[in-house]
C-alpha positions, -999 to +999 in steps of 0.1 A: +437-687-119+464-663-106+468-630-124+504-621-128+522-591-144+557-591-158+581-563-152+606-564-181+641-552-175+669-556-199+687-582-178+660-594-154+623-600-155+600-601-124+568-620-123+545-607-096+511-620-085+488-590-085+465-601-057+492-616-034+516-589-020+551-603-017+547-632-041+572-620-067+602-638-082+626-630-110+645-647-138+666-639-169+635-643-190+597-645-187+597-683-186+623-686-158+606-658-138+572-676-140+588-709-131+604-693-101+571-678-090+555-712-092+584-728-073+578-705-044+541-710-041+544-734-012+567-710+007+544-681+001+515-703+013+530-703+048+526-665+049+490-667+036+481-693+062+494-669+089+472-642+075+442-666+076+433-661+039+424-690+016+451-697-009+441-714-042+465-704-069+456-724-100+474-716-133+494-684-137+479-660-162+499-630-175+476-601-177+500-572-181+536-563-190+553-532-178+587-518-187+612-521-159+644-500-153+677-501-136+662-512-103+646-541-120+679-552-134+695-547-100+671-571-084+639-554-071+605-548-086+602-510-092+572-503-114+535-505-105+510-524-126+481-507-142+458-525-117+476-507-089+460-474-100+424-486-095+403-476-066+399-503-039+376-508-010+377-520+025+380-557+017+411-553-005+426-528+020+422-552+049+435-581+028+467-564+017+474-551+052+469-587+066+494-601+041+521-575+049+516-581+086+520-618+080+552-612+061+566-593+091+555-620+115+572-646+093+604-626+093+603-624+131+597-661+135+625-669+110+650-646+126+642-661+161+652-695+148+682-685+126+718-685+138+735-651+141+761-661+115+745-674+083+762-697+057+780-676+031+768-675-005+786-692-034+810-663-037+815-658+001+790-629+004+757-622+021+746-603+053+745-622+086+711-622+104+712-590+123+726-569+095+699-584+073+673-573+098+688-539+100+687-536+062+651-546+060+640-520+086+661-492+070+645-500+036+610-499+052+616-465+066+625-453+031+595-471+015+572-457+042+579-421+030+565-431-004+531-434+012+534-405+036+547-423+067+577-405+081+598-423+108+635-423+114+649-457+105+648-477+138+676-500+149+669-536+141+664-544+178+643-514+187+610-533+188+590-503+200+601-480+172+597-507+146+562-515+159+552-478+157+565-474+122+548-506+110+515-496+126+515-464+107+523-483+075+494-507+081+471-478+087+477-466+052+475-501+036+443-508+054+425-476+043+404-477+011+415-453-016+403-438-048+433-450-068+456-420-062+488-422-041+486-411-005+511-383-012+519-365-045+545-383-064+544-413-040+536-449-045+503-464-053+492-483-022+489-518-038+524-514-052+537-503-018+522-534-002+538-556-029+572-540-026+573-540+012+562-576+014+585-587-014+615-572+003+607-588+036+600-622+021+630-621-002+652-619+029+631-644+049+637-670+022+674-660+019+677-663+057+660-697+057+682-710+029+714-698+044+705-710+079+703-746+065+734-767+070 
């Protein structure tokens, strides 16, 4: 059984697996969001395998619904679940850090095999590979501040700066907590892991789809 929460926007709904950072998909309604989540299980399994964590999903079980907002409707999960406010120990901390690291590794592997120019979307839009990578890194620098990690956004090809920023992010994700955010007004750590991994994998899967001929 996989515990899922729904984030309800007025135009879009996200279905997110609580215990699997990055496994979130959206739809126009709850049914289509859950169907999309199920459809991406095999693609997410590649990330889990890289993290060396057993992946047995079973049926989806909706355990919570939260009200979304404008970011939800724009296309990103923006609200934490109630479970994200709970204390967590070393095992959960290590697990969420491993899954985020695996998402980054999957992105690097995908980018290494993708062409620089990606197939355009149905309306002729979409970033090419390097601009997509730059976008992901810039977003991570912004997300990192929500958990107390402050780095200037690195260039997409500045591997040393990216590695330094991500190491600091992983230090926060891998540290047990009492349920409070690392900084006042910041993100709860499980939500941060989910949001970071979701953003990375959303672009991994886009890059894979648009690299196909």
